[in-house]
C-alpha positions in Angstrom: 0.0 0.0 0.0 1.3 3.5 -0.9 0.2 6.8 0.7 1.5 10.1 -0.7 4.2 8.3 -2.8 5.6 6.5 0.3 5.1 3.0 1.4 3.1 2.6 4.6 5.7 0.2 5.9 8.4 2.9 5.5 6.3 5.3 7.7 6.0 2.7 10.4 9.8 2.4 10.5 10.1 6.2 10.8 7.8 6.1 13.8 9.8 3.4 15.4 13.0 5.3 14.7 11.6 8.4 16.3 10.5 6.5 19.4 13.9 5.0 19.8 15.6 8.4 19.4 13.2 9.8 22.0 14.0 7.0 24.5 17.7 7.7 23.9 17.3 11.4 24.7 15.2 10.8 27.8 17.7 8.1 29.0 20.6 10.5 28.6 18.9 12.9 31.0 18.2 10.2 33.5 21.7 10.1 34.9 21.9 6.3 34.5 22.2 3.7 31.9 19.2 3.2 29.6 17.1 0.1 30.2 15.9 -2.1 27.4 12.4 -2.9 28.8 9.7 -1.1 26.8 6.0 -1.4 27.5 3.3 -0.4 25.0 -0.2 0.2 26.1 -2.9 -2.4 26.3 -6.2 -1.7 24.5 -7.6 1.5 25.8 -4.2 3.1 26.2 -3.6 1.3 29.6 -0.2 0.9 31.1 0.6 -1.4 34.1 3.1 0.2 36.5 4.8 -1.1 39.7 6.5 1.2 42.2 9.1 -0.2 44.5 11.4 1.4 47.1 13.9 2.3 44.4 12.2 2.1 40.9 9.2 2.3 38.6 8.8 -0.6 36.3 8.7 -0.9 33.4 11.5 1.6 33.0 10.4 2.7 29.5 6.8 3.1 28.3 5.1 4.3 25.1 1.5 5.6 25.1 -0.7 7.3 22.5 -1.6 11.0 23.1 -4.9 11.4 24.8 -6.3 9.7 27.9 -3.7 7.4 29.4 -4.7 5.0 32.2 -2.1 3.7 34.6 -2.8 0.6 36.7 -0.4 1.3 39.6 0.8 -1.2 42.2 2.7 0.2 45.2 5.2 -2.5 46.2 7.3 -0.1 48.3 7.3 0.3 52.1 6.1 3.8 52.0 3.2 5.9 50.5 3.9 6.7 46.9 2.1 8.4 44.0 2.7 8.7 40.3 3.4 12.1 38.7 4.2 13.4 35.2 4.9 16.9 33.9 3.5 17.2 30.4 3.3 20.4 28.3 4.0 22.5 31.3 1.2 20.9 33.4 2.0 18.9 36.6 -0.3 15.8 37.0 -0.2 13.7 40.1 -2.2 10.6 41.2 -3.7 10.3 44.6 -1.5 8.7 47.3 -1.1 4.9 47.1 -0.6 3.1 50.4 2.0 0.3 50.6 0.6 -2.9 49.1 -2.3 -1.1 47.4 -3.3 -0.7 43.8 -4.8 2.3 42.1 -6.1 3.1 38.6 -5.3 6.6 37.5 -6.3 8.2 34.2 -4.7 11.4 33.0 -4.9 13.5 29.8 -1.5 13.6 28.0 -2.4 15.4 24.8 1.0 16.6 23.7 3.4 14.1 22.0 6.7 14.2 23.8 9.2 12.3 25.8 8.4 12.7 29.5 9.4 11.3 32.8 7.0 9.7 35.2 8.1 9.7 38.8 7.0 9.5 42.4 6.3 13.0 43.7 7.0 12.0 47.3 9.8 13.7 49.2 13.2 12.4 47.9 11.6 9.6 45.9 12.6 11.0 42.5 16.2 11.6 43.7 16.2 7.9 44.9 15.5 6.8 41.3 11.8 6.2 41.5 11.2 7.4 37.9 10.8 6.0 34.4 10.7 7.1 30.8 7.4 7.8 29.1 7.1 8.6 25.4 3.7 10.0 24.4 3.2 9.8 20.6 0.5 10.4 18.1 0.3 6.6 17.5 2.0 3.4 18.6 3.3 1.0 16.0 1.8 -2.3 16.3 
């Protein structure tokens, strides 16, 4: 199939290349080595996230712009939350008690590489953060 004189398959590779480049840029700013785990959303633009005492997994996530739902599990010993700063707006989930799960939906309408993190005192400095690339579409 050809759209505007370019094969559709070629466009898919361009999207993949852009996402890889975005992950590399975000990872460079993370202060640590990039991780290779990448999670794409389930139907409905849903991502499953686990917070521990020192990390958020998966370490790299891709979502489509629009409403993004995070199924968050807090496996740390302290109260956590999930936060993202997107297009100049700070979004933060309600507090999640140790051992609890929370479903949080947020509008992330601007395609960009972002960081998600725990907004609790010192948590982000302790490495409780992950890469999030919001795109106009997710190859699949």
